[in-house]
PDB file of the backbone (N, CA, C, O) and the ligand in Angstrom, with CONECT records:
HET     ZN  A 101       1
ATOM      1  N   MET A   1       0.811  -1.217  -0.012  1.00  0.00           N
ATOM      2  CA  MET A   1      -0.043   0.001  -0.004  1.00  0.00           C
ATOM      3  C   MET A   1       0.869   1.275  -0.007  1.00  0.00           C
ATOM      4  O   MET A   1       1.837   1.338   0.751  1.00  0.00           O
ATOM      5  N   GLU A   2       0.570   2.218  -0.807  1.00  0.00           N
ATOM      6  CA  GLU A   2       1.380   3.356  -0.938  1.00  0.00           C
ATOM      7  C   GLU A   2       1.062   4.286   0.250  1.00  0.00           C
ATOM      8  O   GLU A   2      -0.081   4.388   0.696  1.00  0.00           O
ATOM      9  N   ARG A   3       2.056   4.919   0.712  1.00  0.00           N
ATOM     10  CA  ARG A   3       1.905   5.885   1.838  1.00  0.00           C
ATOM     11  C   ARG A   3       1.614   7.240   1.202  1.00  0.00           C
ATOM     12  O   ARG A   3       2.495   7.793   0.545  1.00  0.00           O
ATOM     13  N   PRO A   4       0.455   7.780   1.364  1.00  0.00           N
ATOM     14  CA  PRO A   4       0.126   9.092   0.776  1.00  0.00           C
ATOM     15  C   PRO A   4       1.026  10.224   1.363  1.00  0.00           C
ATOM     16  O   PRO A   4       1.370  10.176   2.544  1.00  0.00           O
ATOM     17  N   ILE A   5       1.389  11.196   0.576  1.00  0.00           N
ATOM     18  CA  ILE A   5       2.092  12.298   0.908  1.00  0.00           C
ATOM     19  C   ILE A   5       1.149  13.280   1.629  1.00  0.00           C
ATOM     20  O   ILE A   5       0.140  13.723   1.080  1.00  0.00           O
ATOM     21  N   ASP A   6       1.503  13.586   2.823  1.00  0.00           N
ATOM     22  CA  ASP A   6       0.642  14.509   3.621  1.00  0.00           C
ATOM     23  C   ASP A   6       1.330  15.844   3.716  1.00  0.00           C
ATOM     24  O   ASP A   6       2.323  15.994   4.428  1.00  0.00           O
ATOM     25  N   PHE A   7       0.796  16.830   2.988  1.00  0.00           N
ATOM     26  CA  PHE A   7       1.486  18.081   2.879  1.00  0.00           C
ATOM     27  C   PHE A   7       1.278  19.013   4.158  1.00  0.00           C
ATOM     28  O   PHE A   7       1.893  20.073   4.283  1.00  0.00           O
ATOM     29  N   SER A   8       0.445  18.577   5.015  1.00  0.00           N
ATOM     30  CA  SER A   8       0.169  19.350   6.198  1.00  0.00           C
ATOM     31  C   SER A   8       1.131  19.115   7.292  1.00  0.00           C
ATOM     32  O   SER A   8       1.170  19.865   8.268  1.00  0.00           O
ATOM     33  N   ARG A   9       1.928  18.071   7.153  1.00  0.00           N
ATOM     34  CA  ARG A   9       2.831  17.706   8.308  1.00  0.00           C
ATOM     35  C   ARG A   9       4.208  18.233   8.202  1.00  0.00           C
ATOM     36  O   ARG A   9       4.728  18.537   7.128  1.00  0.00           O
ATOM     37  N   ASP A  10       4.766  18.326   9.332  1.00  0.00           N
ATOM     38  CA  ASP A  10       6.166  18.744   9.445  1.00  0.00           C
ATOM     39  C   ASP A  10       7.049  17.615   8.735  1.00  0.00           C
ATOM     40  O   ASP A  10       6.617  16.476   8.559  1.00  0.00           O
ATOM     41  N   ARG A  11       8.196  17.990   8.382  1.00  0.00           N
ATOM     42  CA  ARG A  11       9.115  17.152   7.741  1.00  0.00           C
ATOM     43  C   ARG A  11      10.298  16.869   8.556  1.00  0.00           C
ATOM     44  O   ARG A  11      10.870  17.783   9.151  1.00  0.00           O
ATOM     45  N   HIS A  12      10.706  15.626   8.617  1.00  0.00           N
ATOM     46  CA  HIS A  12      11.980  15.244   9.373  1.00  0.00           C
ATOM     47  C   HIS A  12      13.141  15.245   8.425  1.00  0.00           C
ATOM     48  O   HIS A  12      13.086  14.630   7.360  1.00  0.00           O
ATOM     49  N   MET A  13      14.187  15.926   8.801  1.00  0.00           N
ATOM     50  CA  MET A  13      15.387  16.031   8.029  1.00  0.00           C
ATOM     51  C   MET A  13      16.510  15.269   8.761  1.00  0.00           C
ATOM     52  O   MET A  13      16.617  15.339   9.986  1.00  0.00           O
ATOM     53  N   LEU A  14      17.307  14.574   8.031  1.00  0.00           N
ATOM     54  CA  LEU A  14      18.456  13.888   8.600  1.00  0.00           C
ATOM     55  C   LEU A  14      19.682  14.505   7.997  1.00  0.00           C
ATOM     56  O   LEU A  14      19.849  14.491   6.778  1.00  0.00           O
ATOM     57  N   CYS A  15      20.550  15.049   8.828  1.00  0.00           N
ATOM     58  CA  CYS A  15      21.767  15.734   8.404  1.00  0.00           C
ATOM     59  C   CYS A  15      22.987  14.802   8.441  1.00  0.00           C
ATOM     60  O   CYS A  15      23.320  14.200   9.462  1.00  0.00           O
ATOM     61  N   GLY A  16      23.627  14.717   7.279  1.00  0.00           N
ATOM     62  CA  GLY A  16      24.873  13.871   7.288  1.00  0.00           C
ATOM     63  C   GLY A  16      26.055  14.611   7.852  1.00  0.00           C
ATOM     64  O   GLY A  16      27.119  14.027   8.061  1.00  0.00           O
ATOM     65  N   GLY A  17      25.877  15.923   8.109  1.00  0.00           N
ATOM     66  CA  GLY A  17      26.946  16.646   8.681  1.00  0.00           C
ATOM     67  C   GLY A  17      27.173  16.465  10.159  1.00  0.00           C
ATOM     68  O   GLY A  17      28.282  16.187  10.617  1.00  0.00           O
ATOM     69  N   PHE A  18      26.083  16.631  10.898  1.00  0.00           N
ATOM     70  CA  PHE A  18      26.161  16.434  12.322  1.00  0.00           C
ATOM     71  C   PHE A  18      25.420  15.249  12.761  1.00  0.00           C
ATOM     72  O   PHE A  18      25.340  15.001  13.964  1.00  0.00           O
ATOM     73  N   GLY A  19      24.854  14.475  11.852  1.00  0.00           N
ATOM     74  CA  GLY A  19      24.351  13.166  12.169  1.00  0.00           C
ATOM     75  C   GLY A  19      23.047  13.213  13.046  1.00  0.00           C
ATOM     76  O   GLY A  19      22.784  12.302  13.832  1.00  0.00           O
ATOM     77  N   ARG A  20      22.272  14.270  12.885  1.00  0.00           N
ATOM     78  CA  ARG A  20      21.135  14.424  13.780  1.00  0.00           C
ATOM     79  C   ARG A  20      19.895  14.651  12.901  1.00  0.00           C
ATOM     80  O   ARG A  20      20.012  15.138  11.776  1.00  0.00           O
ATOM     81  N   ARG A  21      18.718  14.300  13.411  1.00  0.00           N
ATOM     82  CA  ARG A  21      17.489  14.606  12.794  1.00  0.00           C
ATOM     83  C   ARG A  21      16.993  15.906  13.353  1.00  0.00           C
ATOM     84  O   ARG A  21      17.199  16.214  14.528  1.00  0.00           O
ATOM     85  N   PHE A  22      16.346  16.662  12.519  1.00  0.00           N
ATOM     86  CA  PHE A  22      15.586  17.845  13.041  1.00  0.00           C
ATOM     87  C   PHE A  22      14.234  17.964  12.324  1.00  0.00           C
ATOM     88  O   PHE A  22      14.043  17.342  11.279  1.00  0.00           O
ATOM     89  N   VAL A  23      13.348  18.707  12.835  1.00  0.00           N
ATOM     90  CA  VAL A  23      12.006  18.790  12.192  1.00  0.00           C
ATOM     91  C   VAL A  23      11.804  20.222  11.659  1.00  0.00           C
ATOM     92  O   VAL A  23      12.079  21.209  12.341  1.00  0.00           O
ATOM     93  N   VAL A  24      11.334  20.286  10.465  1.00  0.00           N
ATOM     94  CA  VAL A  24      11.065  21.549   9.850  1.00  0.00           C
ATOM     95  C   VAL A  24       9.662  21.533   9.240  1.00  0.00           C
ATOM     96  O   VAL A  24       9.029  20.484   9.113  1.00  0.00           O
ATOM     97  N   ASP A  25       9.195  22.732   8.864  1.00  0.00           N
ATOM     98  CA  ASP A  25       7.932  22.808   8.178  1.00  0.00           C
ATOM     99  C   ASP A  25       8.140  23.043   6.685  1.00  0.00           C
ATOM    100  O   ASP A  25       9.260  23.218   6.205  1.00  0.00           O
ATOM    101  N   LEU A  26       7.038  23.038   5.987  1.00  0.00           N
ATOM    102  CA  LEU A  26       7.178  23.139   4.525  1.00  0.00           C
ATOM    103  C   LEU A  26       7.717  24.469   4.015  1.00  0.00           C
ATOM    104  O   LEU A  26       8.355  24.554   2.966  1.00  0.00           O
ATOM    105  N   ASP A  27       7.436  25.493   4.795  1.00  0.00           N
ATOM    106  CA  ASP A  27       8.025  26.789   4.439  1.00  0.00           C
ATOM    107  C   ASP A  27       9.498  26.801   4.525  1.00  0.00           C
ATOM    108  O   ASP A  27      10.198  27.414   3.720  1.00  0.00           O
ATOM    109  N   TRP A  28       9.965  26.103   5.530  1.00  0.00           N
ATOM    110  CA  TRP A  28      11.478  25.997   5.708  1.00  0.00           C
ATOM    111  C   TRP A  28      12.051  25.203   4.479  1.00  0.00           C
ATOM    112  O   TRP A  28      13.081  25.550   3.901  1.00  0.00           O
ATOM    113  N   ILE A  29      11.310  24.126   4.133  1.00  0.00           N
ATOM    114  CA  ILE A  29      11.780  23.285   2.961  1.00  0.00           C
ATOM    115  C   ILE A  29      11.867  24.139   1.712  1.00  0.00           C
ATOM    116  O   ILE A  29      12.822  24.017   0.945  1.00  0.00           O
ATOM    117  N   ASP A  30      10.894  24.994   1.497  1.00  0.00           N
ATOM    118  CA  ASP A  30      10.948  25.913   0.341  1.00  0.00           C
ATOM    119  C   ASP A  30      12.195  26.768   0.321  1.00  0.00           C
ATOM    120  O   ASP A  30      12.926  26.859  -0.665  1.00  0.00           O
ATOM    121  N   ARG A  31      12.392  27.384   1.461  1.00  0.00           N
ATOM    122  CA  ARG A  31      13.576  28.219   1.583  1.00  0.00           C
ATOM    123  C   ARG A  31      14.873  27.430   1.444  1.00  0.00           C
ATOM    124  O   ARG A  31      15.823  27.854   0.786  1.00  0.00           O
ATOM    125  N   TRP A  32      14.873  26.312   2.064  1.00  0.00           N
ATOM    126  CA  TRP A  32      16.014  25.367   2.043  1.00  0.00           C
ATOM    127  C   TRP A  32      16.407  25.134   0.549  1.00  0.00           C
ATOM    128  O   TRP A  32      17.556  25.307   0.143  1.00  0.00           O
ATOM    129  N   GLU A  33      15.366  24.727  -0.239  1.00  0.00           N
ATOM    130  CA  GLU A  33      15.652  24.321  -1.611  1.00  0.00           C
ATOM    131  C   GLU A  33      16.207  25.476  -2.454  1.00  0.00           C
ATOM    132  O   GLU A  33      16.888  25.269  -3.458  1.00  0.00           O
ATOM    133  N   GLN A  34      15.893  26.689  -2.012  1.00  0.00           N
ATOM    134  CA  GLN A  34      16.396  27.846  -2.686  1.00  0.00           C
ATOM    135  C   GLN A  34      17.739  28.416  -2.097  1.00  0.00           C
ATOM    136  O   GLN A  34      18.222  29.488  -2.461  1.00  0.00           O
ATOM    137  N   GLY A  35      18.258  27.637  -1.204  1.00  0.00           N
ATOM    138  CA  GLY A  35      19.563  27.966  -0.583  1.00  0.00           C
ATOM    139  C   GLY A  35      19.463  29.118   0.372  1.00  0.00           C
ATOM    140  O   GLY A  35      20.471  29.763   0.659  1.00  0.00           O
ATOM    141  N   GLN A  36      18.270  29.407   0.883  1.00  0.00           N
ATOM    142  CA  GLN A  36      18.075  30.488   1.802  1.00  0.00           C
ATOM    143  C   GLN A  36      18.086  30.072   3.261  1.00  0.00           C
ATOM    144  O   GLN A  36      18.034  30.910   4.161  1.00  0.00           O
ATOM    145  N   GLU A  37      18.152  28.799   3.477  1.00  0.00           N
ATOM    146  CA  GLU A  37      18.258  28.308   4.858  1.00  0.00           C
ATOM    147  C   GLU A  37      19.511  27.440   5.009  1.00  0.00           C
ATOM    148  O   GLU A  37      20.011  26.861   4.045  1.00  0.00           O
ATOM    149  N   LYS A  38      20.014  27.369   6.288  1.00  0.00           N
ATOM    150  CA  LYS A  38      21.080  26.511   6.584  1.00  0.00           C
ATOM    151  C   LYS A  38      20.649  25.502   7.638  1.00  0.00           C
ATOM    152  O   LYS A  38      19.688  25.696   8.382  1.00  0.00           O
ATOM    153  N   CYS A  39      21.404  24.427   7.662  1.00  0.00           N
ATOM    154  CA  CYS A  39      21.162  23.372   8.626  1.00  0.00           C
ATOM    155  C   CYS A  39      21.308  24.016  10.017  1.00  0.00           C
ATOM    156  O   CYS A  39      22.307  24.681  10.294  1.00  0.00           O
ATOM    157  N   PRO A  40      20.294  23.811  10.896  1.00  0.00           N
ATOM    158  CA  PRO A  40      20.456  24.349  12.243  1.00  0.00           C
ATOM    159  C   PRO A  40      21.502  23.737  13.119  1.00  0.00           C
ATOM    160  O   PRO A  40      21.874  24.309  14.144  1.00  0.00           O
ATOM    161  N   GLY A  41      21.991  22.560  12.725  1.00  0.00           N
ATOM    162  CA  GLY A  41      23.019  21.946  13.466  1.00  0.00           C
ATOM    163  C   GLY A  41      24.434  22.260  13.063  1.00  0.00           C
ATOM    164  O   GLY A  41      25.308  22.403  13.918  1.00  0.00           O
ATOM    165  N   CYS A  42      24.683  22.375  11.730  1.00  0.00           N
ATOM    166  CA  CYS A  42      26.017  22.542  11.278  1.00  0.00           C
ATOM    167  C   CYS A  42      26.189  23.692  10.252  1.00  0.00           C
ATOM    168  O   CYS A  42      27.303  24.035   9.854  1.00  0.00           O
ATOM    169  N   GLY A  43      25.075  24.251   9.858  1.00  0.00           N
ATOM    170  CA  GLY A  43      25.142  25.441   9.052  1.00  0.00           C
ATOM    171  C   GLY A  43      25.264  25.242   7.529  1.00  0.00           C
ATOM    172  O   GLY A  43      25.397  26.197   6.764  1.00  0.00           O
ATOM    173  N   MET A  44      25.213  23.982   7.130  1.00  0.00           N
ATOM    174  CA  MET A  44      25.449  23.617   5.704  1.00  0.00           C
ATOM    175  C   MET A  44      24.130  24.075   4.943  1.00  0.00           C
ATOM    176  O   MET A  44      23.009  24.041   5.450  1.00  0.00           O
ATOM    177  N   THR A  45      24.416  24.503   3.673  1.00  0.00           N
ATOM    178  CA  THR A  45      23.273  24.714   2.799  1.00  0.00           C
ATOM    179  C   THR A  45      22.916  23.444   2.030  1.00  0.00           C
ATOM    180  O   THR A  45      23.581  22.422   2.196  1.00  0.00           O
ATOM    181  N   CYS A  46      21.892  23.487   1.201  1.00  0.00           N
ATOM    182  CA  CYS A  46      21.428  22.334   0.443  1.00  0.00           C
ATOM    183  C   CYS A  46      22.447  21.958  -0.642  1.00  0.00           C
ATOM    184  O   CYS A  46      22.314  20.883  -1.227  1.00  0.00           O
ATOM    185  N   GLU A  47      23.402  22.743  -0.924  1.00  0.00           N
ATOM    186  CA  GLU A  47      24.360  22.481  -1.932  1.00  0.00           C
ATOM    187  C   GLU A  47      25.529  21.581  -1.468  1.00  0.00           C
ATOM    188  O   GLU A  47      26.347  21.120  -2.264  1.00  0.00           O
ATOM    189  N   HIS A  48      25.560  21.373  -0.228  1.00  0.00           N
ATOM    190  CA  HIS A  48      26.722  20.566   0.381  1.00  0.00           C
ATOM    191  C   HIS A  48      26.379  19.120   0.146  1.00  0.00           C
ATOM    192  O   HIS A  48      25.204  18.757   0.090  1.00  0.00           O
ATOM    193  N   GLU A  49      27.398  18.284   0.008  1.00  0.00           N
ATOM    194  CA  GLU A  49      27.186  16.873  -0.293  1.00  0.00           C
ATOM    195  C   GLU A  49      26.595  16.108   0.922  1.00  0.00           C
ATOM    196  O   GLU A  49      25.854  15.138   0.763  1.00  0.00           O
ATOM    197  N   ASP A  50      26.946  16.573   2.117  1.00  0.00           N
ATOM    198  CA  ASP A  50      26.381  16.018   3.295  1.00  0.00           C
ATOM    199  C   ASP A  50      25.135  16.740   3.874  1.00  0.00           C
ATOM    200  O   ASP A  50      24.744  16.530   5.022  1.00  0.00           O
ATOM    201  N   ALA A  51      24.561  17.561   3.059  1.00  0.00           N
ATOM    202  CA  ALA A  51      23.470  18.331   3.487  1.00  0.00           C
ATOM    203  C   ALA A  51      22.322  17.444   3.950  1.00  0.00           C
ATOM    204  O   ALA A  51      22.200  16.291   3.535  1.00  0.00           O
ATOM    205  N   PRO A  52      21.486  18.001   4.818  1.00  0.00           N
ATOM    206  CA  PRO A  52      20.357  17.201   5.415  1.00  0.00           C
ATOM    207  C   PRO A  52      19.411  16.848   4.199  1.00  0.00           C
ATOM    208  O   PRO A  52      19.290  17.575   3.213  1.00  0.00           O
ATOM    209  N   GLN A  53      18.764  15.668   4.382  1.00  0.00           N
ATOM    210  CA  GLN A  53      17.807  15.158   3.438  1.00  0.00           C
ATOM    211  C   GLN A  53      16.549  14.820   4.229  1.00  0.00           C
ATOM    212  O   GLN A  53      16.613  14.487   5.412  1.00  0.00           O
ATOM    213  N   ALA A  54      15.386  14.913   3.543  1.00  0.00           N
ATOM    214  CA  ALA A  54      14.185  14.492   4.134  1.00  0.00           C
ATOM    215  C   ALA A  54      14.161  13.032   4.502  1.00  0.00           C
ATOM    216  O   ALA A  54      14.633  12.180   3.748  1.00  0.00           O
ATOM    217  N   THR A  55      13.619  12.749   5.648  1.00  0.00           N
ATOM    218  CA  THR A  55      13.613  11.334   6.093  1.00  0.00           C
ATOM    219  C   THR A  55      12.264  11.093   6.764  1.00  0.00           C
ATOM    220  O   THR A  55      11.411  11.976   6.851  1.00  0.00           O
ATOM    221  N   VAL A  56      12.112   9.838   7.241  1.00  0.00           N
ATOM    222  CA  VAL A  56      10.848   9.486   7.862  1.00  0.00           C
ATOM    223  C   VAL A  56      10.869   9.841   9.344  1.00  0.00           C
ATOM    224  O   VAL A  56      11.923  10.003   9.959  1.00  0.00           O
ATOM    225  N   ASP A  57       9.692   9.953   9.878  1.00  0.00           N
ATOM    226  CA  ASP A  57       9.609  10.244  11.307  1.00  0.00           C
ATOM    227  C   ASP A  57       9.821   8.943  12.034  1.00  0.00           C
ATOM    228  O   ASP A  57       9.029   8.014  11.878  1.00  0.00           O
ATOM    229  N   PRO A  58      10.907   8.847  12.854  1.00  0.00           N
ATOM    230  CA  PRO A  58      11.166   7.585  13.532  1.00  0.00           C
ATOM    231  C   PRO A  58      10.144   7.236  14.597  1.00  0.00           C
ATOM    232  O   PRO A  58      10.119   6.109  15.091  1.00  0.00           O
ATOM    233  N   ALA A  59       9.306   8.187  14.952  1.00  0.00           N
ATOM    234  CA  ALA A  59       8.326   7.919  15.976  1.00  0.00           C
ATOM    235  C   ALA A  59       6.975   7.598  15.418  1.00  0.00           C
ATOM    236  O   ALA A  59       6.007   7.430  16.160  1.00  0.00           O
ATOM    237  N   ASP A  60       6.899   7.507  14.062  1.00  0.00           N
ATOM    238  CA  ASP A  60       5.687   7.293  13.443  1.00  0.00           C
ATOM    239  C   ASP A  60       5.258   5.814  13.664  1.00  0.00           C
ATOM    240  O   ASP A  60       5.939   4.926  13.151  1.00  0.00           O
ATOM    241  N   PRO A  61       4.181   5.517  14.388  1.00  0.00           N
ATOM    242  CA  PRO A  61       3.840   4.121  14.673  1.00  0.00           C
ATOM    243  C   PRO A  61       3.355   3.396  13.465  1.00  0.00           C
ATOM    244  O   PRO A  61       3.270   2.167  13.475  1.00  0.00           O
ATOM    245  N   ALA A  62       3.019   4.141  12.382  1.00  0.00           N
ATOM    246  CA  ALA A  62       2.496   3.447  11.154  1.00  0.00           C
ATOM    247  C   ALA A  62       3.625   2.849  10.351  1.00  0.00           C
ATOM    248  O   ALA A  62       3.382   2.120   9.390  1.00  0.00           O
ATOM    249  N   LEU A  63       4.872   3.146  10.732  1.00  0.00           N
ATOM    250  CA  LEU A  63       5.931   2.652   9.980  1.00  0.00           C
ATOM    251  C   LEU A  63       6.609   1.361  10.625  1.00  0.00           C
ATOM    252  O   LEU A  63       6.745   1.288  11.846  1.00  0.00           O
ATOM    253  N   ASP A  64       6.996   0.429   9.839  1.00  0.00           N
ATOM    254  CA  ASP A  64       7.834  -0.597  10.296  1.00  0.00           C
ATOM    255  C   ASP A  64       9.075  -0.648   9.400  1.00  0.00           C
ATOM    256  O   ASP A  64       9.134   0.051   8.388  1.00  0.00           O
ATOM    257  N   ASN A  65      10.026  -1.437   9.750  1.00  0.00           N
ATOM    258  CA  ASN A  65      11.328  -1.358   9.056  1.00  0.00           C
ATOM    259  C   ASN A  65      11.193  -1.630   7.562  1.00  0.00           C
ATOM    260  O   ASN A  65      11.864  -0.990   6.752  1.00  0.00           O
ATOM    261  N   ASP A  66      10.320  -2.587   7.187  1.00  0.00           N
ATOM    262  CA  ASP A  66      10.186  -2.905   5.734  1.00  0.00           C
ATOM    263  C   ASP A  66       9.685  -1.587   4.998  1.00  0.00           C
ATOM    264  O   ASP A  66      10.227  -1.189   3.967  1.00  0.00           O
ATOM    265  N   ARG A  67       8.674  -0.974   5.565  1.00  0.00           N
ATOM    266  CA  ARG A  67       8.146   0.165   4.878  1.00  0.00           C
ATOM    267  C   ARG A  67       9.134   1.330   4.874  1.00  0.00           C
ATOM    268  O   ARG A  67       9.207   2.067   3.891  1.00  0.00           O
ATOM    269  N   VAL A  68       9.862   1.500   5.909  1.00  0.00           N
ATOM    270  CA  VAL A  68      10.856   2.580   5.963  1.00  0.00           C
ATOM    271  C   VAL A  68      11.879   2.332   4.846  1.00  0.00           C
ATOM    272  O   VAL A  68      12.271   3.276   4.161  1.00  0.00           O
ATOM    273  N   THR A  69      12.308   1.109   4.653  1.00  0.00           N
ATOM    274  CA  THR A  69      13.287   0.835   3.654  1.00  0.00           C
ATOM    275  C   THR A  69      12.752   1.158   2.273  1.00  0.00           C
ATOM    276  O   THR A  69      13.502   1.663   1.437  1.00  0.00           O
ATOM    277  N   ARG A  70      11.461   0.882   1.997  1.00  0.00           N
ATOM    278  CA  ARG A  70      10.931   1.197   0.708  1.00  0.00           C
ATOM    279  C   ARG A  70      10.771   2.694   0.518  1.00  0.00           C
ATOM    280  O   ARG A  70      11.013   3.237  -0.559  1.00  0.00           O
ATOM    281  N   LEU A  71      10.359   3.339   1.591  1.00  0.00           N
ATOM    282  CA  LEU A  71      10.141   4.825   1.457  1.00  0.00           C
ATOM    283  C   LEU A  71      11.454   5.532   1.186  1.00  0.00           C
ATOM    284  O   LEU A  71      11.490   6.499   0.424  1.00  0.00           O
ATOM    285  N   LEU A  72      12.471   5.095   1.760  1.00  0.00           N
ATOM    286  CA  LEU A  72      13.758   5.739   1.601  1.00  0.00           C
ATOM    287  C   LEU A  72      14.322   5.446   0.151  1.00  0.00           C
ATOM    288  O   LEU A  72      15.411   5.905  -0.192  1.00  0.00           O
TER     289      LEU A  72
HETATM  290 ZN    ZN A 101      23.733  19.834   9.398  1.00  0.00          ZN2+
END
């Protein structure tokens, strides 16, 4: 079953720079993709190779490991 994209929810980002997750909203994502935001943990912009990427919510009870693997 496909997991529908819910545009009303916050997004979880996983940063390869400082190895942490952080939660942002869609306005932040918009600015991020335009290079106007920096990672709150390490200050990288979206152009860096280790820049944060959208990831799943680890606390989401609807997810199990198999589904997470497919979603990623
Ligand atoms: Zn970072």
